[in-house]
MARDO-266225 format. One record per residue (C-alpha): residue number from 1; residue in three letters; x, y, z. Coordinates in steps of 0.25 Angstrom, whole numbers. Layout:
! residues N
{NUM, ALA, {X, Y, Z}} ...
***
This chain:
! residues 419
{1, MET, {0, 0, 0}} {2, LEU, {12, 9, 3}} {3, ALA, {15, 8, -12}} {4, ASP, {1, 15, -16}} {5, PRO, {5, 28, -23}} {6, ARG, {-4, 36, -13}} {7, LEU, {3, 30, -1}} {8, THR, {17, 32, -8}} {9, ASP, {14, 47, -9}} {10, ALA, {10, 47, 5}} {11, THR, {22, 40, 9}} {12, ALA, {31, 50, 2}} {13, ARG, {24, 61, 10}} {14, LEU, {22, 55, 23}} {15, GLY, {32, 44, 25}} {16, ARG, {31, 29, 24}} {17, ALA, {29, 26, 38}} {18, LEU, {16, 35, 40}} {19, VAL, {10, 29, 27}} {20, LYS, {13, 15, 31}} {21, ASP, {7, 17, 45}} {22, ALA, {-6, 22, 38}} {23, VAL, {-7, 10, 29}} {24, THR, {-5, 1, 40}} {25, ALA, {-16, 7, 48}} {26, ALA, {-25, 6, 36}} {27, LEU, {-22, -8, 33}} {28, GLN, {-26, -11, 48}} {29, ARG, {-39, -5, 46}} {30, VAL, {-41, -14, 34}} {31, ARG, {-38, -26, 43}} {32, GLU, {-48, -21, 53}} {33, GLY, {-59, -19, 42}} {34, VAL, {-60, -4, 43}} {35, LEU, {-54, -1, 30}} {36, ASP, {-55, -7, 16}} {37, ALA, {-41, -12, 10}} {38, ALA, {-44, -4, -3}} {39, GLU, {-45, 9, 5}} {40, VAL, {-31, 8, 13}} {41, VAL, {-23, 17, 4}} {42, ASP, {-34, 27, 3}} {43, ASP, {-36, 27, 18}} {44, VAL, {-21, 28, 21}} {45, VAL, {-20, 40, 11}} {46, ALA, {-32, 47, 17}} {47, GLY, {-27, 46, 31}} {48, LEU, {-12, 50, 29}} {49, PRO, {-8, 64, 34}} {50, ALA, {-4, 75, 24}} {51, GLY, {10, 75, 29}} {52, ALA, {20, 68, 38}} {53, THR, {18, 76, 50}} {54, SER, {6, 74, 60}} {55, LEU, {4, 89, 61}} {56, ARG, {-8, 95, 54}} {57, ARG, {-10, 109, 48}} {58, VAL, {-21, 115, 56}} {59, VAL, {-30, 127, 53}} {60, ASN, {-28, 136, 65}} {61, ALA, {-42, 143, 67}} {62, THR, {-40, 145, 82}} {63, GLY, {-37, 160, 81}} {64, VAL, {-24, 157, 89}} {65, VAL, {-13, 163, 80}} {66, VAL, {-2, 156, 87}} {67, HIS, {-8, 143, 91}} {68, THR, {2, 134, 99}} {69, ASN, {-6, 121, 97}} {70, LEU, {-7, 124, 82}} {71, GLY, {8, 126, 80}} {72, ARG, {9, 141, 84}} {73, ALA, {13, 150, 72}} {74, PRO, {9, 145, 58}} {75, LEU, {21, 148, 49}} {76, SER, {20, 157, 37}} {77, GLU, {21, 151, 23}} {78, ALA, {35, 157, 22}} {79, ALA, {39, 150, 35}} {80, VAL, {33, 137, 29}} {81, ASP, {41, 138, 16}} {82, ALA, {54, 141, 25}} {83, LEU, {51, 127, 32}} {84, VAL, {50, 120, 19}} {85, THR, {64, 126, 14}} {86, ALA, {70, 123, 28}} {87, ALA, {65, 109, 28}} {88, GLY, {77, 104, 18}} {89, HIS, {91, 107, 18}} {90, THR, {94, 122, 21}} {91, ASP, {105, 132, 24}} {92, VAL, {101, 133, 38}} {93, GLU, {115, 132, 43}} {94, LEU, {123, 134, 30}} {95, ASP, {129, 146, 23}} {96, LEU, {127, 143, 9}} {97, LEU, {137, 154, 4}} {98, THR, {148, 148, 12}} {99, GLY, {144, 134, 14}} {100, ARG, {147, 135, 29}} {101, ARG, {138, 134, 41}} {102, GLY, {129, 146, 42}} {103, PRO, {121, 152, 54}} {104, ARG, {109, 144, 57}} {105, GLY, {95, 150, 54}} {106, ARG, {102, 163, 50}} {107, GLY, {90, 167, 41}} {108, ALA, {80, 165, 53}} {109, LEU, {88, 172, 63}} {110, ALA, {91, 184, 53}} {111, ALA, {76, 185, 51}} {112, LEU, {73, 185, 66}} {113, ALA, {83, 195, 69}} {114, ALA, {78, 204, 58}} {115, ALA, {64, 203, 64}} {116, VAL, {69, 207, 77}} {117, PRO, {79, 218, 75}} {118, ALA, {80, 221, 90}} {119, ALA, {86, 208, 92}} {120, GLY, {101, 208, 92}} {121, ALA, {101, 193, 89}} {122, VAL, {91, 181, 87}} {123, HIS, {90, 166, 90}} {124, VAL, {80, 156, 87}} {125, VAL, {77, 143, 95}} {126, ASN, {66, 132, 94}} {127, ASN, {55, 139, 102}} {128, GLY, {52, 151, 111}} {129, ALA, {54, 143, 124}} {130, ALA, {67, 138, 119}} {131, ALA, {71, 153, 116}} {132, LEU, {69, 157, 131}} {133, ALA, {75, 144, 136}} {134, LEU, {88, 146, 128}} {135, VAL, {89, 161, 132}} {136, ALA, {87, 157, 147}} {137, CYS, {97, 146, 146}} {138, ALA, {108, 154, 138}} {139, LEU, {107, 166, 147}} {140, GLY, {101, 162, 160}} {141, ALA, {105, 147, 164}} {142, GLY, {109, 147, 179}} {143, ARG, {104, 162, 181}} {144, GLU, {92, 169, 184}} {145, VAL, {81, 174, 174}} {146, VAL, {72, 184, 180}} {147, VAL, {57, 183, 175}} {148, ALA, {44, 188, 180}} {149, ARG, {35, 178, 187}} {150, GLY, {23, 181, 178}} {151, GLU, {31, 178, 166}} {152, LEU, {34, 163, 170}} {153, VAL, {24, 158, 160}} {154, GLU, {20, 144, 155}} {155, ILE, {22, 144, 140}} {156, GLY, {14, 132, 136}} {157, ASP, {13, 117, 137}} {158, GLY, {17, 118, 152}} {159, PHE, {31, 125, 149}} {160, ARG, {34, 137, 158}} {161, ILE, {44, 148, 157}} {162, PRO, {50, 146, 170}} {163, ASP, {52, 131, 168}} {164, LEU, {58, 134, 154}} {165, LEU, {68, 144, 160}} {166, GLU, {72, 136, 172}} {167, SER, {74, 123, 163}} {168, VAL, {86, 130, 157}} {169, GLY, {93, 134, 170}} {170, VAL, {89, 148, 173}} {171, ARG, {84, 153, 187}} {172, LEU, {71, 161, 186}} {173, ARG, {70, 173, 195}} {174, GLU, {55, 176, 195}} {175, VAL, {50, 190, 198}} {176, GLY, {37, 197, 200}} {177, THR, {24, 190, 202}} {178, THR, {14, 183, 192}} {179, ASN, {7, 196, 188}} {180, ARG, {17, 207, 191}} {181, VAL, {32, 210, 190}} {182, HIS, {40, 223, 191}} {183, LEU, {53, 228, 187}} {184, ALA, {58, 228, 201}} {185, ASP, {55, 213, 202}} {186, TYR, {65, 211, 191}} {187, GLU, {75, 221, 196}} {188, ALA, {75, 213, 209}} {189, ALA, {78, 200, 202}} {190, VAL, {88, 203, 192}} {191, GLY, {103, 201, 197}} {192, ARG, {116, 196, 193}} {193, ASP, {110, 182, 191}} {194, THR, {100, 186, 181}} {195, ALA, {102, 181, 167}} {196, PHE, {90, 188, 161}} {197, VAL, {76, 194, 164}} {198, LEU, {65, 186, 157}} {199, LYS, {53, 193, 151}} {200, VAL, {42, 182, 147}} {201, HIS, {30, 186, 139}} {202, PRO, {18, 178, 146}} {203, SER, {13, 177, 132}} {204, ASN, {2, 166, 135}} {205, PHE, {-6, 173, 146}} {206, ARG, {-8, 187, 152}} {207, VAL, {-8, 192, 166}} {208, GLU, {-18, 204, 168}} {209, GLY, {-21, 214, 179}} {210, PHE, {-11, 217, 190}} {211, THR, {1, 214, 182}} {212, SER, {15, 220, 179}} {213, SER, {27, 216, 171}} {214, VAL, {40, 222, 167}} {215, PRO, {43, 224, 152}} {216, VAL, {56, 220, 145}} {217, ASP, {61, 235, 145}} {218, GLY, {59, 235, 160}} {219, LEU, {67, 222, 161}} {220, ALA, {78, 226, 152}} {221, ALA, {82, 237, 162}} {222, LEU, {86, 227, 172}} {223, GLY, {99, 224, 166}} {224, ALA, {97, 209, 164}} {225, PRO, {94, 204, 150}} {226, VAL, {79, 202, 147}} {227, VAL, {74, 190, 140}} {228, ALA, {60, 193, 134}} {229, ASP, {52, 180, 130}} {230, ILE, {41, 186, 122}} {231, GLY, {35, 172, 118}} {232, SER, {27, 174, 106}} {233, GLY, {38, 179, 96}} {234, LEU, {33, 192, 92}} {235, LEU, {45, 199, 86}} {236, VAL, {39, 213, 85}} {237, ALA, {26, 220, 91}} {238, HIS, {13, 216, 85}} {239, PRO, {1, 226, 84}} {240, ARG, {-9, 215, 88}} {241, LEU, {-1, 210, 100}} {242, PRO, {4, 223, 107}} {243, ALA, {6, 216, 120}} {244, GLU, {14, 204, 114}} {245, PRO, {29, 206, 116}} {246, ASP, {38, 206, 104}} {247, ALA, {53, 203, 102}} {248, THR, {57, 217, 97}} {249, SER, {50, 225, 108}} {250, ALA, {56, 216, 119}} {251, LEU, {70, 218, 113}} {252, HIS, {68, 233, 112}} {253, ALA, {63, 233, 126}} {254, GLY, {77, 227, 131}} {255, ALA, {75, 212, 130}} {256, ALA, {89, 205, 128}} {257, LEU, {82, 193, 122}} {258, VAL, {68, 190, 117}} {259, THR, {63, 175, 116}} {260, ALA, {51, 171, 108}} {261, SER, {44, 161, 100}} {262, GLY, {44, 160, 85}} {263, ASP, {31, 153, 82}} {264, LYS, {21, 162, 89}} {265, LEU, {20, 177, 85}} {266, LEU, {32, 177, 76}} {267, GLY, {24, 166, 68}} {268, GLY, {36, 157, 65}} {269, PRO, {40, 143, 68}} {270, GLN, {42, 138, 82}} {271, CYS, {55, 144, 87}} {272, GLY, {61, 153, 99}} {273, LEU, {67, 167, 97}} {274, VAL, {78, 173, 104}} {275, LEU, {80, 188, 101}} {276, GLY, {89, 199, 107}} {277, ASP, {103, 203, 112}} {278, ALA, {113, 197, 102}} {279, ALA, {123, 192, 113}} {280, LEU, {112, 185, 121}} {281, VAL, {106, 179, 109}} {282, ALA, {120, 174, 105}} {283, ARG, {121, 167, 119}} {284, VAL, {108, 161, 117}} {285, ARG, {111, 156, 103}} {286, ARG, {124, 150, 107}} {287, PHE, {119, 143, 120}} {288, PRO, {120, 128, 119}} {289, LEU, {105, 126, 121}} {290, ALA, {102, 134, 109}} {291, ARG, {106, 122, 100}} {292, ALA, {95, 114, 107}} {293, MET, {85, 125, 103}} {294, ARG, {89, 127, 89}} {295, VAL, {79, 129, 78}} {296, ASP, {79, 121, 65}} {297, LYS, {79, 126, 51}} {298, LEU, {64, 125, 49}} {299, THR, {62, 134, 61}} {300, LEU, {72, 144, 56}} {301, ALA, {67, 144, 42}} {302, ALA, {52, 146, 46}} {303, LEU, {57, 157, 56}} {304, GLU, {64, 165, 45}} {305, ALA, {53, 164, 36}} {306, THR, {43, 169, 47}} {307, LEU, {52, 181, 49}} {308, THR, {55, 185, 35}} {309, GLY, {42, 180, 28}} {310, PRO, {28, 185, 27}} {311, THR, {19, 187, 40}} {312, PRO, {18, 174, 47}} {313, PRO, {4, 169, 50}} {314, VAL, {4, 173, 64}} {315, LEU, {7, 187, 62}} {316, GLY, {-3, 187, 50}} {317, ALA, {-14, 182, 59}} {318, LEU, {-11, 193, 69}} {319, GLY, {-13, 203, 58}} {320, LEU, {-27, 198, 54}} {321, HIS, {-40, 206, 57}} {322, ARG, {-54, 201, 62}} {323, GLU, {-61, 208, 50}} {324, ASP, {-53, 200, 40}} {325, LEU, {-54, 187, 47}} {326, LEU, {-69, 189, 48}} {327, ARG, {-70, 191, 33}} {328, ARG, {-63, 177, 32}} {329, ALA, {-72, 171, 42}} {330, ARG, {-84, 175, 35}} {331, ARG, {-79, 170, 22}} {332, ILE, {-77, 156, 28}} {333, ALA, {-90, 156, 36}} {334, ASP, {-97, 160, 23}} {335, ALA, {-90, 148, 16}} {336, LEU, {-95, 139, 27}} {337, GLY, {-109, 144, 28}} {338, SER, {-115, 153, 38}} {339, GLY, {-122, 141, 45}} {340, LEU, {-109, 135, 48}} {341, ALA, {-99, 146, 50}} {342, GLU, {-98, 161, 54}} {343, ALA, {-87, 172, 55}} {344, VAL, {-85, 177, 69}} {345, PRO, {-75, 186, 76}} {346, SER, {-65, 179, 84}} {347, GLU, {-53, 181, 93}} {348, ALA, {-39, 175, 90}} {349, ALA, {-27, 175, 98}} {350, VAL, {-12, 175, 96}} {351, GLY, {-9, 162, 104}} {352, GLY, {4, 155, 106}} {353, GLY, {6, 162, 119}} {354, GLY, {6, 176, 112}} {355, ALA, {-3, 188, 115}} {356, PRO, {-12, 182, 126}} {357, GLY, {-25, 188, 127}} {358, VAL, {-24, 196, 113}} {359, VAL, {-36, 194, 105}} {360, LEU, {-35, 194, 90}} {361, PRO, {-48, 198, 83}} {362, SER, {-51, 187, 73}} {363, ALA, {-63, 180, 66}} {364, ALA, {-67, 166, 65}} {365, VAL, {-76, 156, 58}} {366, SER, {-86, 151, 68}} {367, LEU, {-91, 136, 67}} {368, PRO, {-99, 126, 75}} {369, SER, {-90, 121, 86}} {370, LEU, {-92, 107, 81}} {371, PHE, {-82, 110, 69}} {372, ALA, {-71, 111, 79}} {373, ASP, {-67, 96, 79}} {374, ALA, {-70, 94, 64}} {375, LEU, {-61, 105, 60}} {376, ARG, {-50, 102, 70}} {377, THR, {-49, 88, 65}} {378, GLY, {-51, 91, 50}} {379, GLU, {-41, 93, 39}} {380, PRO, {-36, 103, 40}} {381, PRO, {-38, 104, 55}} {382, VAL, {-45, 118, 59}} {383, VAL, {-43, 122, 73}} {384, GLY, {-53, 133, 78}} {385, TYR, {-59, 136, 92}} {386, VAL, {-72, 134, 98}} {387, SER, {-79, 147, 105}} {388, ASP, {-93, 148, 110}} {389, GLY, {-97, 135, 103}} {390, ARG, {-91, 139, 89}} {391, LEU, {-79, 135, 82}} {392, LEU, {-71, 147, 78}} {393, LEU, {-61, 146, 67}} {394, ASP, {-53, 159, 69}} {395, LEU, {-47, 164, 56}} {396, MET, {-35, 172, 62}} {397, THR, {-27, 160, 62}} {398, VAL, {-32, 154, 49}} {399, PRO, {-25, 159, 37}} {400, VAL, {-34, 164, 26}} {401, HIS, {-29, 154, 16}} {402, LEU, {-36, 143, 25}} {403, ASP, {-50, 149, 24}} {404, ASP, {-54, 140, 13}} {405, SER, {-48, 128, 21}} {406, LEU, {-56, 132, 33}} {407, VAL, {-69, 132, 26}} {408, ASP, {-66, 118, 20}} {409, ALA, {-62, 113, 34}} {410, VAL, {-75, 118, 40}} {411, ARG, {-83, 112, 28}} {412, ARG, {-77, 98, 30}} {413, ALA, {-79, 99, 45}} {414, ALA, {-94, 102, 42}} {415, ALA, {-96, 91, 33}} {416, PRO, {-99, 80, 44}} {417, GLY, {-109, 90, 49}} {418, PRO, {-104, 96, 62}} {419, GLY, {-113, 108, 67}} 
***
């Protein structure tokens, strides 16, 4: 059966082992009397995945722009093309002019440096937590790091900033209380054993009411280096996110180093950024642990294309307006029929631990809630959210070129008769 032309093509695409397992399973169903022997090949072909990965492309209709469970930032077409180029042999560490070894990731690093001129030097590691851990280990192992108690946050999946820092050998000197910290608290704590003062943006929650904190420019006057972990990777201020810290502003305010993620508001691949003072970045880059956190050629290629190419989808979504999204929603609802769908205003969110509490005015296609399971398990899977007994498909996170696919998916989900 593996010699059947249809399965030969599938083997070339998916590999012999996967196809053989599918044939074996189909033959077992024949033995059990569930499947006719003449239908084995058709059954196998119908059940084979489109590719060799178990990951499935999902339509994000949740309205959460940076959705961690859906892979955070979707890459731009330029970044996807860069991944394809980097998948083969590349000049990632070869100078083609001299034939000698060249600096690794020079294009991506140059693009990052150009995007943040306030940084004296830049470095890239494999994720945001790694960036902070590497900085802490390189600059503070065996010494104290001063940090506000209200900034010792849990960053997801049970991982916590204090545990992360202590795991690389620094001693935490906590100052202030959960809701309030003053410059005097830092002044009393900073001493000869202080490696740096850490400013962590509590990006996945807000504390309101009787609160106070010390900004980067205030901490910079203390005399010790200030490391600002801004989290979401915003490189410059964004008009829709006025309270979200950005790397450029933090460096101008006096931060010696800024650490951040690359797969959130930057809109690129998963990586961690270290930006700032050239001498400190050099220490971090040459620290032995940096080798364990090195990014591969795929990440470097996608990061460079994100920085130099067209606006990535994340920033594109942040620039959308409710009026335009409502027009799209009405067109989709009209195509589906007024008895089934309607266009409604909705509220989107940044997500990924960025800009907590910020509401992004959006629009959605409203459907009966019974469609949620059918759309999520369909092809392609469409993930929305249920609110007040209705399934909302928020269009802020659905690229406009997928509108027709969304209509087709809903029609297929409606075929068995839900609602």
